[in-house]
N, C-alpha and C positions, 0 to 999 in steps of 0.2 A: 688230886693229890697236890699239895703245895709244901714247899720246904721253908724252914725258918729263915733262910737267907734271902727270901724274896721280899719285895716292898710292894704291897698291894693296898691301894687307897680304899677306904671303907665305902666310897661312893661308886666303886666299880661293881658291875653286875656280872658274876661268873656263873656259867651254866653248870649242869651236872656232868660229872666224870671228866672235868677239865684237868689236864695234867700240866703243872707249872714247875719247870726246873729251877735250880738255884740261880740267884743273881738276876732274876727278872724284876723289872719295875713296871707296874701297872698303875696309871694315874686315875684320877677321878673322871667321871663321865665316859666310862668305857663299858661296852657290852661284849661279852664273849660267849658264843654258843656252846651247846653241849658237845662233849667228846673231843674238843679241840686240844691240841698239844702245843705248849709254848716252850721252846728250847731256852737254854741258858743265855743270859746276857741280852735278851730281847727287851726292848723298851716300847711300851704301848702307851701313847699319850692321849690327852683328852680328845674326844670326838670319834674314837675308834669304834666301829661296829663290825665285829668279826663273827662269821657264821659258824655253823656246826661242822665238826669233824675236819677242821682245818689243821694244817701242820705248819708251824712257824719256826724256822731253824735259827740257830744262834746268831746274834748280832743284828737281827732285823730291827728296824725302827718304823713303827706304824703310827700314822696320824700326827707327825710333827707339823709345825706350822709351815705354810707355803714359803718358798724362796721367791717371794714376790714383794717388792718394796711398797706396793699399793695395799698390801694386806693390813687391816686395821683391827685385828683380833676379833673378827666376826665369829659367830657361833656356827661352825661348820663341822663336817664329818669326813671320815675316810671309811668307806664301807667295803667289806670283803664278803663274798658269798660263801656258800657251803662247799666243803670238800676241796678247797683250794690249798695248794702247797706253795709256801713262800720260803725260798732257800736263803742261804747265809747272806747277811748284810744287805738285803733288799731294803729300800726306803720308799715309803708311800706317804706322800704329804696330803694333808686334808685340803678341802676346797677353799675357795674365796667366795665373796658375794656374787661373783659371776654365775656360779652354778650351785653354790652352797655345799658341794660334796665332791669327793673323788670316789670313783667306784671301780672295784675289780670284781668280776662276776664269779660264778660258781664253777667248780671243776677246772680251774686254771692252774697252770704251773708257771711261776716266776722264778727263774734260776738265779744263781748268785749274782749279787751286785746290780740287779735291775733297779732302776729309779723310775717311779711313777709320780709325776709332778701334779700340782693342784688342778682340779677340775677335769681331769682325764676320766673317761668312761671306757673301761675295758670289758668286753662282753664275756660270755660263757665259753668254756672249753678252749681258751686261748693259751698259747705257749709263748713266753718271752724268754729267749735264751740268755746265757750269761752276758752281763754287761749292757743289755739293752737300756737305752735312756729315752724316756718320753718327756718332752717339754709339756707346758701347760695346755689344757683345752683340747686334747687329742681324743678322738673317738676311734675305738677299735671294735669291729663287729665280731660276732661269734666265730669260733673255729679258726681264727687267724694265727699264723705262726710267724714270728719275727726272729731272724737269725742273730747270733751273738754279735755284740759290739756295734749294733746298729743304733743310729741316732735319728729320732723323729722330730721334725720341726713342729712348733706349736700350731694348733688349729688344723692339723692334718687329719683326714678321715681315711681309715684303712678298712676296706670292705671285708665281708665274711669269706671264709675259706681261702684266704690269701696266704701265700708263702713268700716271704721276703728274704733274700740272700743275706748271709752274715756280712757284717762290715758295711752295710748300706747307709747312705745318707738319704733320708726320706723327706724330701722337700715338698712333694706334690701328693695329692690324693691317689690312693691305689684302689682301683675298682675291684669288686668281688670276683672270686674264683680264679684269680690270676697268680702267676709267678712273676717275680721281678728281681732284677739284678743289674749289674753294670753301674758305671758312673758317667753321666747322670743316670739315676734310676730309670729303668726301661722295662717294658713288657718283654718277657721271654717265653710266653706260653701260658696255658691254663694249668691249674693244679689238678690235673686229671687223676693222679694217683690218690690224692687226698679225697677227692670227690667220690671216687668209686669205693674207697674204704668207708665212706659215710652213707653209702646206699644210693648214690646217683646212678641212673641207668646209662647205658651207652648212648641212647637217644638224647638224653639230657646233656651229656658231655659233648656230643657232636653239635648240639644246638648252641651251646656256650662257645665252642670253638669257632663256629661260623660267625657269631656276633663279633668276636674279637678279631677275626680275620678282616672284617670290614672296618672295624674301628681303628685297628692298630697296624695292619700290614699292607693295606691297599694304597696308602698314600693320600687318602682323603683328609680334608679338614674335619674337625670334630662335628661341626654342624652338618656337613654333607654326609658323613658316616651315620649320624643319628637319623637323618632323613631317609637314607637307604634302608637302614635296619627297621625303622618303623613302618615303611611302606612295602618292603619286599619280604620280610620275615614274619611268620605267624606269631601272634601274641602268645606269650608263655610267662610263667612266674619268673623264670630266669631272665628273659628278655626285658620284662618290665622292671625288675630289680636293677639290672645293669643300666638301663636308660634313666631311671630315676636317680641313681647315683651320679652318673655323668652330668646330667642336666642341672643337678643341685649343687655340684661341686663349687666351693667358693675359692679354693686355691688353684683350681685346674688339676687335671689328671696327669699322671706320669706319661712320659713320651712313649711312642710306639716303637716297634721293632725297627732297627736300622742296621745296615751292613757297614762294618768298619772298613775304611779304605786301607 
């Protein structure tokens, strides 16, 4: 369904059963999947690739050009997966020549006023609460949750199943399965509730906890902690994922637990 008060470029490709409310503007070079709803006053600009059964609430702007002075009008995209909900006044910029695309995965929830900058890659089943701001080139893995009004520095990597406290300044990489809070951002435990909700066993949760006790609470340097974990703990999917994340971090990981004086 589309109303006469919409402006839809003839070059846009609109799927079946797409509902478009009044005062929507859809530019050329846009693809919208079947069953998606576009609320009033949404602007969808060239390069948008929107999946099936998405919900885009009033005031959102999808695929505007990057806020990057180096951008030279490259042919890039902003891609949104299936079943993702984008709430009021969210802005998602398209990519630059660095990656050629910005990506938000499937089954995500981006709450009001979220900003996703150029060349970010957000995984599936992620939740970004109200006012979360992502700078450019950020990677967020599946099932991550970022609390409201948090700001994430460019090039940061946030691991899977992470929970970050609201109002956080995320300057360092956040390893998978963890909870983080405080200023500067620090380890405050593992996301055990979220992991159990997603089918992780007590044995898996305990294994992850032991890895992070060594990495974050024993006072070891990162290199020493890695050595202990790899020599003393049995190989597992979780251990290998955490070790790969830590060893390949380019910005360095968040700090470990500390006692405030």
